[in-house]
C-alpha positions as a printed Julia matrix, in Angstrom:
211×3 Matrix{Float64}:
   5.75  -10.98  -16.5
   6.98   -7.81  -15.0
  10.53   -6.51  -14.69
  10.28   -4.65  -11.46
  11.16   -7.21   -8.5
  11.31   -6.57   -4.8
  14.97   -5.83   -5.16
  13.89   -2.07   -6.66
  11.84   -1.42   -3.66
  14.58   -2.14   -0.4
  15.48    1.78   -0.16
  11.94    1.74    0.94
  13.25    0.28    4.28
  16.58    2.04    4.78
  15.25    5.84    3.3
  11.53    5.97    5.56
  12.43    3.83    8.06
   9.93    5.11   10.68
   7.63    4.88    8.09
   8.17    1.52    6.73
   7.12    0.17   10.1
   3.6     0.34    9.67
   1.83    1.47    6.51
  -0.39    1.02    4.23
  -0.18    1.91    0.48
  -3.12    2.11   -2.09
  -3.71    3.4    -5.33
  -6.62    4.7    -6.77
  -7.24    4.75  -10.34
  -9.33    7.82  -11.39
 -10.45    9.87   -8.51
  -8.78   12.6    -7.34
  -7.47   12.53   -3.61
 -11.61   14.39   -3.04
 -13.57   12.65   -4.21
 -11.43    8.93   -2.81
 -11.67   10.84    0.37
 -15.72   10.94    0.17
 -15.56    7.49    0.11
 -13.66    6.68    3.11
 -15.69    8.72    4.75
 -12.81   11.69    5.2
 -12.63   15.24    5.93
 -10.57   17.43    5.64
  -7.21   18.12    7.52
  -4.46   20.49    6.7
  -1.47   19.56    3.48
   1.86   18.23    4.34
   5.07   18.68    2.58
   7.39   15.18    2.34
   6.34   11.4     3.89
   8.4    12.45    7.27
   5.86   15.11    7.56
   3.24   13.27    6.89
   4.2    10.18    9.57
   4.95   13.02   12.12
   1.77   13.95   11.89
  -0.41   11.03   11.42
   1.2     9.58   14.92
   0.45   13.24   16.08
  -3.35   13.14   15.4
  -3.16    9.47   16.62
  -2.18   11.0    20.05
  -4.68   14.27   19.64
  -7.62   11.92   18.57
  -7.6     9.21   21.25
  -6.48    6.46   19.05
 -10.01    7.87   17.11
  -8.83    9.12   13.71
  -5.89    8.34   11.38
  -4.44   10.9     8.61
  -4.52   10.14    5.46
  -1.94   11.43    3.14
  -3.15   11.7    -0.41
  -1.83   12.8    -3.87
  -2.77   12.52   -7.95
   0.68   10.16  -10.0
  -0.83   10.9   -13.6
  -4.68    8.94  -13.73
  -4.32    8.04  -10.31
  -4.53    9.01   -6.52
  -1.38    7.82   -4.36
  -3.11    6.84   -1.08
  -0.7     6.62    2.28
  -2.15    5.44    5.94
   1.28    5.53    8.58
   0.36    3.19   10.51
  -3.02    2.63    9.28
  -5.06   -0.34    7.16
  -8.41    1.89    6.04
  -8.03    1.28    2.86
  -7.1    -3.46    3.24
 -10.22   -3.24    5.12
 -12.6    -4.63    2.99
 -16.18   -3.93    4.14
 -14.12    0.52    3.3
 -12.15   -0.21    0.18
 -14.68   -2.65   -1.63
 -17.49   -0.46   -1.86
 -15.08    2.81   -2.43
 -13.54    0.95   -5.33
 -17.07    0.65   -7.37
 -15.58    1.74  -11.1
 -12.24    1.55  -10.68
  -9.28    0.2    -9.98
  -7.77   -0.24   -6.66
  -4.34   -1.72   -5.49
  -4.07   -1.61   -1.98
  -0.88   -3.1     0.76
  -0.29   -2.79    4.54
   2.47   -3.5     7.21
   2.05   -3.31   10.72
   4.82   -3.4    13.51
   3.42   -7.3    14.49
   3.88   -8.25   10.98
   1.15   -8.88   10.06
   0.47   -8.29    6.47
  -2.17   -7.96    3.6
  -2.82   -6.83   -0.59
  -5.69   -6.32   -2.35
  -6.53   -6.01   -5.58
 -10.44   -4.85   -6.21
 -11.77   -4.71   -8.67
 -15.56   -2.68   -9.42
 -16.4    -3.49   -6.13
 -14.9    -6.65   -6.48
 -12.35   -8.24   -4.61
  -9.68  -10.01   -7.42
  -6.72  -11.03   -5.39
  -6.5   -11.56   -1.16
  -3.46  -12.18    0.46
  -0.96  -12.11    2.9
   2.97  -10.82    1.15
   4.49  -13.31    3.85
   2.44  -16.19    2.96
   1.67  -15.38   -0.94
   1.21  -19.91   -1.06
  -2.6   -19.19   -0.04
  -4.26  -16.55   -1.55
  -8.69  -16.01   -2.57
 -11.04  -13.56   -4.63
 -12.28  -13.62   -8.26
  -9.16  -14.49   -9.62
  -6.48  -15.17   -7.79
  -3.68  -17.05   -9.71
  -4.59  -14.62  -12.22
  -1.28  -12.78  -11.3
   0.95  -15.86   -9.78
   3.79  -15.74  -12.94
   4.38  -12.0   -11.96
   4.39  -12.82   -7.83
   6.91  -15.5    -8.97
   9.1   -12.39  -10.65
   8.64  -10.09   -8.2
  10.19  -12.33   -5.46
   7.52  -13.11   -3.22
   8.07  -16.13   -0.54
   6.38  -19.68   -1.87
   6.72  -22.18   -0.41
   6.7   -21.18    3.04
  10.7   -20.52    3.79
  10.03  -16.88    3.85
  13.24  -16.5     1.4
  12.1   -14.88   -2.0
  12.25  -16.91   -4.79
  14.3   -14.09   -7.37
  14.47  -11.41   -4.95
  17.5    -9.9    -7.21
  19.55   -9.46   -3.7
  23.34  -10.49   -3.31
  21.49  -12.03    1.07
  18.88  -14.3    -0.22
  17.42  -14.69    3.84
  16.3   -11.33    3.65
  12.49  -10.72    3.96
  11.67   -9.34    0.94
   7.85   -9.28    0.68
   6.27   -6.06    1.75
   8.82   -5.14   -0.75
   7.68   -7.45   -3.37
   4.32   -6.12   -2.85
   4.97   -1.99   -3.61
   6.71   -4.0    -7.14
   3.23   -5.86   -7.95
   1.24   -2.87   -6.88
   3.48   -1.64  -10.28
   2.33   -3.68  -11.8
  -1.21   -3.43  -11.96
  -0.64    0.18  -12.17
   1.78    1.61  -14.35
   2.91    3.85  -11.32
   5.84    3.63   -9.47
   6.85    4.69   -5.88
   9.94    6.63   -5.94
  12.01    8.13   -2.8
  11.2    11.49   -4.87
   7.62   10.58   -5.21
   7.88   10.32   -0.83
  10.49   13.53   -0.57
   9.36   15.24   -2.92
   5.04   15.48   -2.73
   3.19   17.75   -1.67
  -0.12   16.07   -0.1
  -3.76   16.76    0.27
  -4.66   14.65    3.43
  -8.2    14.04    5.82
  -8.35   12.05    8.38
 -11.26    8.88    8.65
 -12.79    7.1    12.11
 -11.17    4.51   12.78
 -13.28    1.4    13.34
């Protein structure tokens, strides 16, 4: 069982409220940012320093393209590429993510401003696990129950009560499904997303057509 829980990621909404409103975070093993951008049929955009600049540029691009393009911000973290999409969902969309995951591991989680969410674990173009972090009792994929113990430990709200099992926080009524998704992604990748990583990284950027 993972030692990382939702409580380890409650800082995200506090430190990055604009990004936390709507985002897609993805980790892809063994591909460079340029290779990942190529798999998603993207085009290069200017590099940006820090998550706040990424969020601002993402919304600027949406306005400039009349909603037709989505910004992708990428950084190498060990053997992985971290991909951030403010107000985006490209990397959790299966018709794009599954082909792009060929030969690698792909872990993506998404939240939008309307409360919709999704978590995708793909392996070599196969969907291993897909579920909504706010409703983890229903899961799909070739191995939907493989991480069940880990998911309980991470703090997903099983049982349909909207509250985490054991989130490690003093406020059990808090919705910790999004922080739990970060914790599960860390279990699958070994990559810890930190405030310092988001604030201090110069991101390689690109954009893709919105479908």
